N, C-alpha and C positions, 0 to 999 in steps of 0.2 A: 664604565664600559666605553669602548672607543674603537677607532680604526688604528691598527698598529702598522699596517703597510698598505700603501696605495700607489700603484704605478700603472699607467696605461693611457692610451689614446688610440685614435683610429689609425695611427701610423706606427705604433710600437710593434715590436716583434720580440717576444720574451721566450726564454729557454731555460734549460736546467740550471745554469748559474743564477738566474733570477729567482727560480724556485727555491734554491738553497738559501740565497740571501734573504728572500722574503720570509721564509720559515724561521731562519735563525733570528732575525731582527724581531719578529713577532713573538716568538716563544720567549725570548729574553724579556721583552717589554711587558708581555702578559704576566709572566711570573713576578716581575718587579712590581707591577701595579697591584698585584694581589698579595705582595709581601711574602712570597713562598720561594723555596729553593727550586732548582731545576727539576723538572718532572722525572719521576722514576718509573711510572707505569702509564704508558700512552696507548690510546686506542685511535686508530684511523678509520674513518668511514668514507670511502670513496664510492662513486657509483659503479655499476657493472659495465660490461663490455659494450652494451648498447649505447653508452655515453662515452665511448672511447675518445671522441674528439675533444672532450673536456680537458685532456692532458692530466686527468687525475691519476693515471697510472704512473707517469714520470714523477708527479708530485709526491705520490706515496713512496716511490723509491727514494726520492730526495729526503723524505722524513726518516726513512730507514737509514740512509747514509749519515744523517746528522745524529740520530738518536741511538743507533745500534740496538742492543738488546733491551733498551728502555722502551722501544716500540714493541709491545707485547701482543697486540691483537690488531688485525685488519679485517673488518667486516664490510664487504660490499653492500651498499644500500639497495637490496634487490626489490624491495616492495613486494609485489606479487610475482615477480619474475622467477624463472627457474634458477637454481644454483649454477654458477659458472663451471664449465668443464675445463679440463687442463689446456686444450688449445686456446680457449678464450682467456684463461688466466695468463698464459704465456704471452699472448698478443697484448694484453692490457698491462701486465705487471712485470714482464720479463723475468729476471732472476730473483725477484723478491722471494724469500724463503716461504715455501708453501705451508710450513707448520704455523705460520702466523694467521692464515686465512680462517675466518669463522663464517658460517652460513646463517643467514637470517631466515627464520621460519615464521612467516606472518600469521600462521594459524595457531601457533603454540608457544612461541618464545617471547611473549610480550607482557608488559605490565601496563595497566591503565593508571596514569599518574593523577588524573582528575578529569573534570568535565568543564568545557567552556559553556557557560550557561545559555539556556534557550533564548533569553532576551537579547543577548549579544549576537547570537547567530541570526535571529530574526531581523535585527537591525542591519547587520552586515549584508544580508542577502535581500534586503528591501522587501522583506515579508515572504519571500519565496520558500524559505525553509524554516520550519518552526520546531526545532529539536536540539537538545544539547549535543555538543560534539565531544567525543572521547579523545583525549590526548594520550596516545599509546606509543610506547617505545620498546625496543628490544631490551631484554633484561641485562644484556652486557653493558648498557648505558646506566640503567637504574640500580644495578646490583654489582657492577664489575669492579668498583673501587678504584677507577683510574683517576690520576691527578691531572690529566690533560686528555681531551678528546678533540681530534682534528676532523672536522666535518668538511670534506673536500668535494668540490663540484663546480659546475658551470652555470652561469646565469645566461639564459637564452630564452626566447619566446617559447611558451608552453601552453598547450590546450587546456590543461586542468587548473594551473596556478598562475597563468598570465606570463610570468617570468620564472623559470625553473630555479630550483635549489634553495639555499639558505634553510629556513625551518622546514621546508618540504623534505629535505634530505633526511631529517630526523623523524618527523611525524608520519611521513608516507614511506620513505625509503627503509626505515626500520620499524614501521608501525604495524598494527594488527588489522585483522579483517574488518572490524567494525569501523575503525577510524578511516581506513582507506576507502571502504565502500561509501560511507557518508560524505567524505570529502569530494570524491569524484562525482557522486550523484548530485550534490547540491550545486556544484560548479556547472555540471551539464545542464541542470534546470535553469540556471542563470543565463547560460549561453556562452559557448566557447568563443564566438566571434565578438562578444562584448568584453572579453578579458584578455585574449591573446596579445602579448607584447606590453601589457600594463603591469607595473609593479603593484599598484593599488587596486585591489579587487576583493570581492567577498571572501573567498577562501584564504587569500593571503592575510587578510585582517584576522580571520579566525585562527589560523596557525600561529601568527605572530602573537596574538593574545594568549594562546596556549603556551607559547614560549615564555612570555612574561609571567604567567601564573605558575608554571610547573618546571621549567628548565633552568631557572636561576641557580639551583643547588649544584648543577653539574658544570664542570669546567670545560665548556665547549668553545672552541676557537674555530670560526668559519673561514675556510680558505677557498676563495671564489675566483674563478677565471672567467674571462670573456674571450671568445674565440671566433674569428671570422674565417669563412670559407673563401679562399682565393683561387683563381684559375691557374696561377703560375706556381704557387707554393703549397697548395692544399690548405688545411687548417692552420691558421696562424694565431698565436696567443697575443691578443691586443691589450689585455689587462690582467693584473693580479691584485686582488684586494683581500686583506686579512684583518679580521676584527671579531668582536663579540657582541655586537648589537645590531639593530635594524639599519643603522646608517651605512654599514659596510655593504649590505644588500642593495640599498638604493643607489649607492655610488657605482656599484657594478652594473646595476640596471640602466643607469643613464648612458653608460658606454655601450651596452648591448643594444639599446634603442638606436644608436647611431650606426653600428656595424652589422646588425642582424635583422633589421626591419627594412624591407624594400617596398617602395611605393611606385607602382607602374602607372603611367599616364593613361593607359587604356587596358581594357580587360581582354586577355587572350581567349580566343575560342577553343584553343587546345593548349594544355600545359602537359609537358612530358617530364616525369620525375624518375630519376634513377635511384634505386635502393641497393646500396652496397650489400652483397650477399654475406659478407663477413659479419655484418651487424644486424641485418634484418631477415629474420627467419620465420616470423609469424605476422599476421595482420595486426595483432595486438600492439606491436611496435611499428610495423611497416606502414600503418595508416597515418603516420606523420606526413606521408606524401599528400594525404588529403587534408589533414588538419591545417597544415602550414600554407597551403595554396588555395584553400576554399574561398578566401576573401579576394582572390585575384581573378579567378576564372569567370568568364562571361556567363550570363544566364543561358541555359541550355548548351553551354560549352562542355568540354570533356577533359577530365584529368586522366592521363594515361600513366599508370603505375607500373614501371618496369622493374620487377622484383624476382630475379632468378633464384634467390635464396629462400623465398617464402614457400613453406611446405605445410603450414598449419595455420589455424586461426587463433586459438587461445594459448595461453602459457601453460595451462593445466587441463586435464581431461574434462573436468566439469565445465570450465569456461569455454573450452573448445566446443563441447556439445551444445551449450546454450547459444553460442554465436551461430552455429549451424542451424539450430532450431528456429531462431527468431530473425536473424539477418539484420542488415543495416537499413532498417525501415525508417520512416519519418519519426520525428520526435513524438508526435501524438500517438502513433501506433505503438511505439516502445513504451510510452507512459501507460497506455491501456494494458499492454501485456504485463507490465510490471505490477499493475494492480490485480490482474486476474491469474497470473501464472506464479505459483508459489516458489518455484525454483529461481525464476528470474527476480522475483521480489526479495529473495534472500541473498541475491548476488548483485547488489546495486552498482558495483564498479563495472560489471559486465554491461548492465543497462546503460550506464554512462558512456562506455566505450562504443556501444552501438549508436547512440545519439551523436557522439562526436564524429563518427565515420559516415553518417547518413548524408547523402546528397540532397535530401529534403525536397526531391522532385524539382530542384532548381538547376542542377547540373548533372552530368553523367560521369561515371567512373568506369574506366576500362582497366581491369587488373590483369597483369601479365606475370603470373607466378611460375616458379620453376617446379613446384611439387604439388600443385592442386589442379584438379581437372576442371574442364569447362562446366560440368554439371555442378561441381562443388562451389565454384565462384558464382555462377548464376543462382545457386540455391541461397546465397546470402544477399541477393538483390544487386549484385554488381554485374557489369558486362565483362566478358572474358576476351583476352588477347594472348597471342603467342609471344613470349618474351624474345625469342630469337628473331622473329619477324619485326618486332618493334625495334630491336637493336639495329637491324639493317635499315629499316625505313627512316628512322630518326638519326642515324649515323652517330650513335651515342659514344662510341669509343673516341676519347679525346675531345669531346665536344665541350665548349665553354658555356657558362650560364648566359641566358638571354634569348633574344629573338633569332629564329632560324627558319629555313624553308626546306621542305623535302625536295627530292629530285623532280617531283611532278608539281611543285609550286605551293604545296600546302604550308601555311605559316603556323608556327608553334613557338611556345616559350619553354625553354629547357631549364630545369633545376637539378643540379647534380647532388646536392647534399641538403635535403629538406630539414634535417635535424639541427642545422645551424642557422635557421632563419625563419622569417615570416614574410610572406608575399601578399600584397593587396593592391587593388587599383584604387585610385583616388575617388572614384565615384561610388565605391561600396558604402552601404549605409552605416557600417561600423568602422570604416577606415579612419585612421588618425588624421588629424590636421598636421601642420608642420611643427607643432610643439612636440617635444619628446614625450612619448607616452609614459616614460619611466619617472618623470619628475613629479608626478602628482601623488601626494601622500595623504593618508588619513590623519 
């Protein structure tokens, strides 16, 4: 097992020609290493439209261009997200034939391959979680009979897994309720601020252990991008890494730590975050505005979330109702409600989401949605703001990332694309030192 293609740096700018070249080189080398002929039945697993910046859409189209009808299935790694609608498919995948698209149903279409034992989980979580973890995947992986599986996605700081993608794309993106719930909850208990931006963390160790134990029979080739948000050119692909073992993930993680982790010399009293309405329609995903900036904002400061596309809390009716019922309260309050409320106790990924989005009485959140009322926002323990007024006050149209002032002199720090980064100030108790957080491995 090895890295078959590795190209990138903080100054690279990669595009379709590079995607085609990387895929061709890697598929040829992968098949040669395994002593097999060219693949005849290929499954691609890209993320959904909420990870559009990953460039997984163009990479999936590149795979189709190379493989033709040998690419038989494309299943977006939805996790618990809703299935993509046609406008989202068009924006993500363009003219990719729609008869290739398969929908992941996390409550019904999964197999449990086995369990990562309790002792390993307990050790990985430093004793915080004492329960075996179920390694679950969609049956199209376990029963589909493919001779090549392309797991496509972006390595970028993430609130649940430290750095996104790799084995998470399989075990969470195509996983089942139990595995997703337990993974999110154990990570929330450990603390998102202790793991964000780090390749080595409890959940990553557990998922990678699950891959070692249960994924080796399946011909999975990981296609990983690193993407930087730039003021002048938008998202730019800085790296493309393709391989079939842990080393390809850590290689991508090292570059992501350089281009996606931002250390501020001082903590802003106000951070203003823009949430693209084409991607962010629920707080379930829109709360990246909070996750990715919470280590930067000053004590008793405010994160202003300008989210004109947000019209709902949860991805599904049950989750939406639970978020409305319990709100983004402190960790201790959510843990108590998880123990005493049967519905929340059975939906641990919702509990984890509430913990991740909690200001913990340390800072404030002013949410400016396009489709939720003041009463609804205040009902989940956030402050409410008008998104149009926020657009005008903070002059968001065309604004670049960084420090700015309003017309009346209020200073704020602006973030245009929170999904492509992690912001922290150097004095934060969990902020990284100057060593790359991605270089530490178990």
